[in-house]
C-alpha positions in Angstrom: 11.9 -49.9 -8.6 8.4 -49.2 -7.3 7.8 -45.6 -6.1 6.3 -46.8 -2.8 9.7 -48.1 -1.7 11.7 -45.0 -2.8 13.5 -42.9 -0.2 11.4 -39.6 0.1 14.5 -37.5 -0.2 15.7 -39.4 -3.3 12.3 -39.2 -4.8 12.3 -35.4 -4.5 15.8 -35.2 -5.9 14.6 -37.3 -8.9 11.7 -34.8 -9.4 14.2 -31.9 -9.2 16.4 -33.5 -11.9 13.4 -34.0 -14.1 12.4 -30.3 -13.7 15.9 -29.1 -14.4 15.9 -31.0 -17.6 12.5 -30.0 -18.8 12.3 -27.1 -21.3 8.9 -26.0 -20.1 6.1 -27.2 -17.8 3.6 -29.7 -19.0 0.4 -31.0 -17.5 2.0 -34.4 -17.1 5.0 -33.0 -15.2 2.8 -30.9 -13.0 0.6 -33.8 -12.1 3.7 -35.9 -11.4 5.0 -33.3 -9.0 1.6 -33.2 -7.3 1.4 -37.0 -7.1 5.0 -37.6 -5.9 6.0 -34.4 -4.1 2.9 -33.3 -2.3 1.8 -35.8 0.4 -0.3 -33.2 2.3 -2.2 -32.1 -0.8 -4.3 -35.2 -0.9 -5.6 -34.7 2.7 -7.4 -31.5 1.7 -11.0 -31.4 0.8 -11.9 -31.4 -2.9 -13.2 -27.9 -2.9 -9.7 -26.5 -1.9 -8.1 -28.6 -4.7 -10.7 -27.5 -7.3 -9.1 -24.1 -7.8 -5.7 -25.8 -8.5 -7.4 -28.2 -10.9 -8.9 -25.3 -12.9 -5.5 -23.6 -13.1 -3.9 -26.8 -14.3 -6.6 -27.3 -16.9 -6.1 -23.7 -18.1 -2.3 -24.2 -18.1 -1.8 -21.2 -15.9 1.4 -22.7 -14.6 2.9 -19.9 -12.5 -0.4 -19.4 -10.6 -0.8 -23.2 -10.3 2.7 -23.5 -8.8 2.0 -20.8 -6.3 -1.4 -22.3 -5.3 0.3 -25.7 -5.0 2.8 -24.3 -2.5 0.0 -22.5 -0.6 -2.0 -25.7 -0.3 0.7 -28.3 0.4 3.3 -26.2 2.3 1.6 -23.0 3.5 4.6 -22.2 5.8 6.7 -21.4 2.7 6.1 -18.0 1.0 7.4 -16.6 -2.3 10.2 -14.2 -1.4 11.7 -13.5 -4.8 11.0 -14.3 -8.4 13.5 -12.5 -10.6 14.5 -12.8 -14.3 18.3 -12.4 -14.8 20.0 -13.1 -18.1 17.1 -15.2 -19.4 16.9 -17.4 -16.3 14.3 -17.1 -13.5 15.6 -17.2 -10.0 13.0 -18.2 -7.3 13.4 -18.0 -3.5 10.9 -19.4 -1.0 11.1 -18.5 2.6 9.4 -19.3 5.9 10.4 -15.9 7.2 10.3 -13.4 4.3 10.3 -10.4 6.7 13.9 -11.1 8.0 17.0 -10.0 6.1 18.3 -12.2 3.3 21.5 -13.0 5.2 19.6 -14.6 8.1 16.9 -16.3 6.1 17.1 -20.1 5.4 15.6 -20.1 1.9 14.9 -22.7 -0.7 16.3 -21.4 -4.0 16.1 -22.6 -7.6 16.8 -21.4 -11.2 15.2 -22.3 -14.5 14.6 -20.7 -17.9 10.8 -21.2 -17.2 9.3 -19.2 -14.3 6.8 -21.9 -13.3 9.6 -24.6 -13.3 11.8 -22.3 -11.2 8.9 -22.0 -8.7 8.3 -25.8 -8.6 12.0 -26.5 -8.3 12.2 -24.1 -5.3 9.2 -25.8 -3.8 10.7 -29.3 -4.2 14.0 -28.0 -2.7 12.0 -26.7 0.3 10.3 -30.1 0.6 13.7 -31.9 0.3 15.1 -29.7 3.1 12.2 -30.6 5.3 12.7 -34.3 4.7 16.5 -34.1 5.1 16.4 -32.1 8.3 13.0 -32.6 9.9 14.0 -31.4 13.4 15.6 -28.2 12.2 12.8 -27.2 9.9 9.8 -27.9 12.1 9.0 -26.3 15.4 11.5 -23.5 15.2 10.9 -20.2 16.9 8.4 -18.0 15.0 9.8 -15.5 12.5 11.2 -12.4 14.1 12.1 -14.1 17.3 15.7 -14.9 16.2 18.1 -16.0 18.9 20.6 -13.2 19.8 24.2 -14.1 19.1 26.3 -13.7 22.2 29.9 -12.5 22.4 31.6 -15.3 24.4 34.4 -13.1 25.6 32.1 -11.0 27.6 31.1 -13.8 30.0 32.6 -13.7 33.3 
């Protein structure tokens, strides 16, 4: 099947599967994520992408993954990157200042820190494709809707 005809959500899921199976990040895998998972990246001027290219050339994978998120999806911020029992846990958030219980994060785990970050990024992109109306145009962070006690109406 030609990639141009692939469902965007399925394409992201396939990239996520590939990342979860990879033992470590390689240049080929990073370039594949850029090519297939970063549609907005190619609309940026070459100067903004040059820094990312240098990081990829130097195999500075964690920095490259963070710059990729910043360039392609600047609304997502790294909220947590934590090593636990030999596995990295990464959380990305649109509202890192709110409590964890209220935040709608994109989470991923991997033994390799850079792959955990890329997997969380692809999960964030998958969420945006799957639920475009709930992920775009929401109230700014910190302006959460107050929950009302329905029994107090009247």
